[in-house]
N, C-alpha and C positions, 0 to 999 in steps of 0.2 A: 362443432365436431360431429363426426359420424358416430352413430351407434353401430355396434358390431353386427347387428342383424341386417343393417343396410350396407355396411362396408364389405363384408365377405362375399355376398352375391355379386356385387359390382366387380370386385377383383376377379372372381371366377369367370364372369362374362368377358372381361377384358382379356384374360388369359386364353379363353376359347377363341376369341377373335384373332389372337396372335397366330394361331395355327395356319389358316389359309393365307394370311398376309406373308408369313415367313416362307411358306411353300412357294407361293407365286414369285416372291422376290428372289429367292435362291434359284428357282427354275429359270427365270428370265436372265439372271446373271450367268448361269451355266450355259444357256443357249447362245447368248451374245459372245461369251468367251470362245465357244466352240465354232462360232460363225466365221472366225478368221481362217483363211486358207491354210491347209496343212495342219500339222500337229508337232509335238515335241520331237518326234523321230524323223520329221521331214528333212532336217538339216543333216542327218546321217546319210541320206541318199547321195549327198554331194561328196561324201568321203569314199574314194575308190577302195580303201582298205576294208571297208565294212561290207560284208556280203548281204545280198538281199534276203537270204534265209535268216540271217541274224536280226535284221530289221523286222521281219514278219514275226519272228519268235518274241521279240521285245514288245511288238504291238499286241500280241495275244496276252503276254504277261501283264501289261499295263491296262488291258481291257479296251484299248483304242480301236479294236476291230469290231466293236459292237456299235449299234445305232446310238445316236446322241441321247435319246430319251432313256434307253436302257442304261447308259453310263450314268445318267442323272439318278435313276432309281437305285443303282448300285451305290453311288456316293451317298445318297440320302439315307439308305438303310444303314450304312456304316456310321453316318453321323448320329443317328438315333442310338447307336451302341457306344458312342463316345469316341469313335475313330474318325479322325479328320483325313485319313488317307496317307499315302506315301508320296513324297516329292519325287518327280521324275529326275530332276537335275541333281539333287543332293542324295538321292537314294536312301532317304531317312524318313521316319514319320514326320508329317507336317507339324504336329504339335511340338516336336523337338526343334524343328527348323525356325518356327516363328517365336519361340519362347524368348530367346535372347533379344532379337529386334523389338519385340513387344515391350519388354521391360525397359529397353533403352528409350523407346518413344514415350513410355509412361513417365520417365524422369522429366522430359521436357514438358509434357502436358500437365503434370502435377504442379511443377514450378510456375508455369505460365498461368494456370487456373488460379492459384493462390494470388499471384500478382494482379490478375484480372479484377478480382473482387476487392482486393486490398487497396487498389488505387482508384478504380472507376467509381465505387460507391462514395467514398469521401469527396472526390472531385465533383461528382454529380450533385451531391447534397449541398456542398459549399457554393457551387455555381447557382443553384436554385435559391439559396438563402440570400445571396448577394448578386443578383442578376445585373449584368452590364457594368460590373465593377472592373477594376484593372485586372485582377487575377482571373475573373470570368472571361475577359477578352483574351488573356494569354492562353487559358485552357482551350478556348474555342479555336484560336489560331493553330495550336499544335494538334488539335483534334482533326482539323481539316488536312493538315500535313499527313497525319497518321492514316486517315481514310483514303487519301489520294495517291500515296506511293505504295507500290506492292512490297510485300514483306521480303521477298528474295532480293529486291534492290537495296532495301535497308541492310540486308545481310552482307551484300557486296561492299556497301559503304563502310560497314563496321569492320570488315576484314581489312579494307584499305587503311582505315584509321589506325587499327592495331598494328599494321605493318609499319606505318609512319612513326608511331610511338616507339616501336622496337628499334627502328633505325636511328631515330633522332635522340632518344633518351635511354635506349637499352632496356626498356621495359619488356620483360618476358611474359607476354600475354598469351593465353590459349587461343590459337588461331583456327583450330579445327580438331576433329576427332573426339573421342570420348575421354581419353586420359593421356597424360604425358608419358606414362610408364608402359612398357610393352606388355607386361603381365601384372595383374593385381598383387601377386605375391612379391613383387620387387620392392614394395613399400609397405608400411604399416596399414592396417585396415582403415583407421581413422584418417590417415593422410590420403589414402586412395579415395575415400568418400569425399573429402574436401576437394581433391583434384577433379573428380567427376563433376562436382557441383560447380566449380569454377568454369569448366568447359561447357557446362549446360546453361550457365547463367545468361550469357550474351544471346545465344539462340532463343532462349525462353523469353527474354525481354523483347526481342524483335518479333517473336511469334505473337506476343500479346498486345503489341502496340495498336494494331487495327481494332482489336476487341475492346481495349480500353477507350479508344477514341469514340467508337460508336456507342458503347454502353454508357459512358459518362454523359454524353449528349442526350441519350434516351432517358436516363434517370433524371437529368436536369429538367427535361420537358415534362415528365410525369410529375415531378415534385412541384413545378410551377403550376400545373393544372390543378393538383390537389390542394395546394395552399390557397388557391383562389376560390375554393368551394365555400358555400354558406356555413356549413357545420364547423369549418376551421375558424371562421370569423366569430361564430357563436362561442366556440371553446375559448378563444382569446378574450371575448367580452365577459365570460364568466370568471376570469381571473387566472386561468391556467398559464403557467410560465411558458416561454418560448420553447424550451427544451422538451417539455412534455407534449406540446402541440406538434413539434416537428417530428420527433422520433416515435411517440406513442400512437399518434393519429395519422399524420401525413405520410411519414416514411413507410409505415406498414402497408398502407393502401397503394402507394406509388410503386412498391416493389412487387406487386402482383404480376405484372407482365414479365418482369425479370425471372420470377419463380416459374412462370409458365415456360420460359426458355431453358430451364435447367435440364430438360430432357435431352438436350443436345450434348451435354457434358459426357455422358457415358459412351456414346459412339465415338467421341473425340479421343477417348483413351485408346481405341483400336485404330483410329484414323492416323495417328502420328502427327508429325509436324510438317508434313508436305515437303515442298522443295527446299525448305530451309535445311532439312537433313542432308540434301545433296550439296547445298552451298557450303555447309560447315563440315562435310564429311562425317556426319553423325550416323553410326550404324543402327538406324532405326528401321521402321516398317516400310517407309517409302522406297529406299534403295532395293529392299528385298522384293517389293511388289513390282517395281520396274524391271528387275531382272527376271522375275517369274513371268511377267507379261511378254518380254522379248523372247523367252524360251518356251512360251505357251505351257508353263507348268501350272495347269488348271487347278490342281488341288490346293496349292498355296493361295491362289487368288480366291477360290471358293471359301477357304477357311476364313480369310479376312472378311469377305463379304458376309458370310453367315454370322460371324461374331458381331460385326458392326450392325447388321439388321436386328439381331437379338437385343443388343444393348440399346439400340434406338427405341425399340418397343418398350423395354423395361423402363428406360428413362422417361418416356412419355407417361407411363402409368404412375411413376413416382411423382412427376410434376403435377398430375391431376390430384393425387393424394395430398401433396403439400398445399396446393391451392385451396382445397376444401378445409384444411387445417388452419390456414391463415385467414381466409375470407369466409365469414359465417354465412354470407349470402349464397354461396355455392353449395348445391346439393345434387347428388346423383342418386337416382332411384333405379 
């Protein structure tokens, strides 16, 4: 474990390193977004009922008449003050616009993350303890399928299967959307939570299939490598039972690469579930970002980019701290 005299200076240095990284990442994203021809108001030029004077007035109000670098400085100054800007399309603060889709995507990501570790770790450990057994071969077969087929295709297959079950057996399965009720107030709060969970369960399972397939194979390989080390054989020769050798010694060391990858979990919270949200008509961040991209609503795109970059840097810092806590060989000075 680190002493506080070593830990605090390291965290301070990492936080200071975040500043240029964050500025460069957001600046690059802003310039790439603005590199597309036209802007949000360009589509109004095709509308004969909109006067050119109105377009110019709106351009000044939105600050689109300024050079791109000046627009970035204006956005970055507001970001430091906690203001993500106003959406061109929705004419509302960006923080209000992304709040609902962010929480919706968070539902899928949290469920899929729990399933990811709850399934991949036991499967990986079991396959390592009983390599080339019947169940190890079964897990390997399904892992190849999970890695080889895209998630959105699994989603289409799941929707087709649910449609067939509904037609053949009358099963009323959630085919899409966030809830069966038009408004949350139409049913009791507990029933609404259960309804949302049922709608989110299938997309979450499909979302995590690829992760489980890769993670379980990775944990299996790491466990097999560690179990073949000399100190494991020495521990068994000293009379330690298999459970203590497996989980107290081998598992702890084998999980170090997995802990190093935990930094990607935080940006996944803002990244959403990708095109599965489109396939299942889930009102998350991906549909919002695609709409904002089509309308060149740059402040929505920049808000998601900035939050994702910040969470990625914080996640990497937490991974490094966890690695030092788990592995006594790691020291940062």
